[in-house]
C-alpha positions as CSV (number, residue, x, y, z in Angstrom):
1,M,3.8,3.2,19.5
2,R,6.1,1.0,21.4
3,N,9.4,-0.2,19.8
4,L,8.3,-3.9,20.0
5,D,5.0,-3.1,18.3
6,L,6.8,-1.1,15.7
7,E,9.3,-3.8,15.0
8,Q,6.5,-6.4,14.7
9,E,4.6,-4.2,12.2
10,I,7.7,-3.7,10.1
11,N,8.5,-7.4,10.1
12,A,5.0,-8.3,9.1
13,A,5.1,-5.7,6.3
14,L,8.4,-6.9,4.9
15,L,7.2,-10.5,5.0
16,K,4.1,-9.6,3.0
17,I,6.2,-7.8,0.5
18,S,8.6,-10.7,0.1
19,E,5.6,-13.1,-0.3
20,G,4.4,-11.0,-3.3
21,D,1.2,-9.9,-1.5
22,L,1.8,-6.2,-2.4
23,L,-0.2,-5.3,-5.4
24,L,-0.1,-2.2,-7.6
25,Y,-3.1,-0.7,-9.3
26,Y,-3.3,2.3,-11.6
27,Q,-6.3,4.6,-11.2
28,P,-7.1,7.0,-14.0
29,I,-7.8,10.6,-13.2
30,F,-10.4,12.1,-15.6
31,C,-11.0,15.6,-16.7
32,S,-14.8,15.9,-16.6
33,N,-14.8,18.9,-18.9
34,K,-12.9,17.3,-21.7
35,K,-13.9,13.7,-20.8
36,I,-10.4,12.4,-21.1
37,V,-7.9,10.8,-18.9
38,T,-5.4,13.5,-17.8
39,N,-3.2,11.5,-15.4
40,V,-3.0,8.3,-13.4
41,E,-2.2,7.5,-9.8
42,A,-0.6,4.4,-8.4
43,L,-2.4,2.7,-5.6
44,M,-0.6,0.1,-3.4
45,R,-2.8,-2.6,-1.9
46,L,-2.1,-5.6,0.3
47,K,-3.6,-9.0,-0.2
48,D,-4.3,-10.9,3.0
49,K,-4.5,-14.7,3.5
50,T,-8.2,-14.8,2.6
51,G,-7.5,-13.0,-0.7
52,Q,-9.2,-9.7,0.4
53,I,-7.5,-6.6,-0.7
54,H,-6.7,-3.8,1.8
55,P,-4.9,-0.5,1.8
56,P,-1.3,-0.9,3.0
57,T,-1.5,0.6,6.4
58,F,2.0,-0.5,7.1
59,L,3.3,2.4,5.0
60,N,2.6,4.7,7.9
61,V,4.8,2.5,10.1
62,L,7.6,2.5,7.5
63,S,7.5,6.2,7.2
64,L,8.0,6.6,10.9
65,I,11.4,5.0,10.6
66,H,12.3,6.7,7.3
67,I,12.2,3.6,5.1
């Protein structure tokens, strides 16, 4: 990935975060034997301009620069 592309991806991600478009969902993890919730995992999602929810692919970009 070129530096300019990386910088544009980072800026776009930071803008979305600052606009409150980053959503957090909790997903239960069930034990099928005991039929109980044993844990939860946090899922980050990004809301686009049309209101659709997408996985935050920008996290891969941020991890490349250790943010």
